[in-house]
N, C-alpha and C positions, 0 to 999 in steps of 0.2 A: 342549064346554065351554070357555070361556076363563079363564084368570088370569093374574093378574100376580104375580109371584113378588119380592122383595126381598131383598137379601143385604147387608151390609157389605163395599164393598171390604177393609177392614182392621178388627180388633177388636183390634187392639192399645194403641190410646189409651183405650179403654174397660177394657182390662182393668189397664192404669195406672193408670188413677184411681180404679176402684174397687175393687180389690183388691190388686194389688204396691205400689199407694203408702201404703193403709192398715194393711198386715197383715205380719207374717212370712210368709213362704208357701213350702212344699215341695211341691215336683212329682217323683213319680217313676214311672219305666215301663222297660220294656228296652229300648225304641226312641226314646227319647230321643237321645240321638247319632247326628246323622246328619253324614257327609263326618269323623268322627273327632273333631266336638266336637259341642257344645251349640249353637253359634252361628246355624244356620237355623235351630233352632225359637225361638230367644229372641227373633230380628227379629219373626218373627209374632205373638209374645207384647207388642211396643213396648218392648222391652230394648234394649239398647245393646250391641254387639260385646262380647267378653270383649278383654282387654288382648292376646290373643297375635293376635286378628282386626282389633284397630284400627288403621284405616289404609290395608286392604285397598281395593283400586278399585272391590269392588263392595259396600263399605258405605252404610250411608245416612247419611245429613248426622247428625255427630256432635249431641248432643242433652247439654249438661251437668249438664239436670235430670232425666232418666232414672233411674229406682232401680239398686242398686249388686245385682248378684246372682255369686253364685258356683255353680261346677257340679264335680260329683264323681263321677267313674265309678268304680263299686265292682266293678268286672270280673262274670266269669263263673263259675258254679259248673262248666261244662262248660268238656272242654281240645279245644275247635273244629279245633287243628290235625291233634289225632291220633285225633278222633272223625268228623269231615267233611271230604270235598273238594266244591270248588267249583269245579263245569266250565262254563267258558267253550265254547263252539260258535262259536269264532269264525270255523271256516272256511264254516259256513252266511253263505247271503244276506240282504242286512237284510229286516225284516219289510216284507212291503207290505198292497196296502191290502185285495185282492184274496180274504183269507181265509189260509190257511197253506200255502205252498208245499211242492210233494212230499219237500223236500230235509226240512223239518221234522218231517213225517210219519215218514218214514224214520227218523229220529234220537229221536222220540218212540219209535218200535216198538224201537227196539235198546236202547234205556234198560228199558224194560219187560220185555223178554226178557231183558236181563241180570239184572235184579233179580225175575225170576221172579214178575212184580207187583210188589205191594210200594209202587205210586206213586201220588203225589196230583198229579195235574194241575192248575196254578192258573193260568189264561188269563184274557187281559186283557177279552176279550168272550165271551158266552153262545155265540156264534156260533162263535167260535173251537173252544171246547170240544165242543160237539156235533158240528161236521165231524171234529174229531180223532176222537172219539166213533165215527162214523157211517164214518169210515174206515178204523180200526183194529178194531172187535168182530170182523169176521169172520177178519183178520189173526192178531193175537192167540190163543194157547193158554189164557188167565187169562182169569178173571173180569173185566168194565169193567163200571164205573158211571159212571153222567153225572148231575150234578146238571140235577132236574128230573123224574129217573124216579121220584121219589118223596120224603115228605119229606127236607129235607138232613138231617136229624136222624139219621133211621132211616138215610139212605145212608150216612151216618159210621159209625155201629153196625153194620153190615154191613162196611164197609170193614175195621172193628177186629175184628173176630170172625173174619174169613177172612183168612190172611197172603197168599195168590194173587190177592186184589182190588186191583184198582186203582181209584180215583176220579178223576174228570174236575170240573171245574167252576170258579166264578168268585169273584167280588170277596169273598161271605160265609166261602167256604172257607180266604183269606188269612188270615183273622182269627178263624175261629172252631174249629178243628181243631183237638183235642188228641188224639195216638193215640202214648203210648209202646211201645217195644216192636218187634218183627219184622216188623208190619204196614204200619210205613212204613219206609221204606230208600232210597227217594228222591222227592225233590220234582221236579218239573219247573214251568220259570216259560218258559212262550212267549215271551213279549217284555217291555220293558222297562216298566211299567205310567203311564207318562204319562197326564194327564187330556186328555179331546179339546179338538184344536186350534179348535176351533170352540164351544167352550164359552164364553158369554161374560161369567160370573162369571171365571173364569182368565184370558181376555184381559183382562179390563177389571181385574184386580189386577197382573196382567204391565206394561201400561201406567203404572199409578198407583206400581209400582216404581219402572222404570227412570224415571219422571219426579222419583220422590226422588231419585236419585243411582245406584239399586241395580242388579242384575241381573236384571228380571224373571224371564228362564229359568230361572235356577238356583234362587232365593229361590222360585219358585211352582211350575214342572210338574218341574223334576230334584227338590227338595226333597220333592212329592208323592210321586215316582215312587221315591225313596231312603226312605221311609216303611213304602209297602209292600212293596215289596224285601226289608226289613229283616222285617217283619210275616211274609212268606212264608216266607223262608228259615230263618224262627224253627219252623215243622214240623216241620223234620228232629229238631232233640232234644230232646224231650220227657222223658227219663227220664238217668240217669249211666249208661247200660249203654247208651244209643240209636249205632248206626253207622249213616253212610251217605251218600249224593251229593243235594246241591244244585244241578242242572243248568240253567243259562239259555242260552236257545236264542238270544238276543237280540244278535250280533257286537257291535254297538255297546257292549255292556258292556265290551269288550277295544280299540275301536277310535277311539271319539267323542274327541272331548276332556272331558266329562264323565263320562267314565266313572270314573277314579280318583276323581272324590265317591262315587258311587255304589257303587264297589266297595268303600270305607272304612268306609261306611254296614252293610254287611255284616258278619256275623261272620266271625272271622278262621278261618274253614277254610283247609285245604290247598289250591291252587286251582291247577288246570291247562285246558288246552286240549286232553289228549290223550284221542281217544275210546276208545284201546283200553284206555289204562288204567281210565279209569274201569269199562269195562265187564266187565275182569276183578276188579277190588275189588266192584262188586256181585254178581258169580258168586262169590268167595269169602266174602261176607258169607251168602249164604242157602246156603252149601256146596256148590254144585256146582264141578266139575271145571272 
């Protein structure tokens, strides 16, 4: 079967004309602030940069007729710096195209063992999730489920009901898992979730943004990755008593120029690259010596 799929390069003009230009609109979400402010998503919706960002080198051509807007970050009920650790495995090699390197599998195994299971593995592809599951099922002493073993909601239920069980999967788990309590103490993200570089729509949107005087990579690919990272990291703290670790294995979060934008999009966890400290914290959480 063949088909032709059509998508707009930019929906900002439509939103501006049909929505923001006609009504007062309130937009709310836990992940609207990316890179520390609302500008990244505002640009996608046809809104101008905020006054603080105006004049930046990556701003589009100013539009004096654009709707006015204001943003308010009301904070979070969670004390992120006391409740969670962001672990960036900066000593690992950059992720490759040929699946998870052995060092990544060792890193994942060490985290799951330290946590005593209790781990949600969020992978950028089903191939990677299955590779990790096949490599670690016989190596770990705790149960390991993988998306595709059963209906996803049944797997999430089994994961939530058994503290020692871990669950590996991909995109739908990044956004759809709500497991408060000790069954989820560690969230592992294997790599920065950039869109595929050969995606024709992403490539066209980046080129269009560059042509308007913006930064196509930052506005499209990095913003997409930042939003998914924020949603994935949000799986950790679901209740006021939750504690744990978000482990991002991709060292580019610490070493790449765009890493600061991505880190600023994550909750303000206490951050470290010290593997031993992270393992010790996970062992303390499960009451192990």
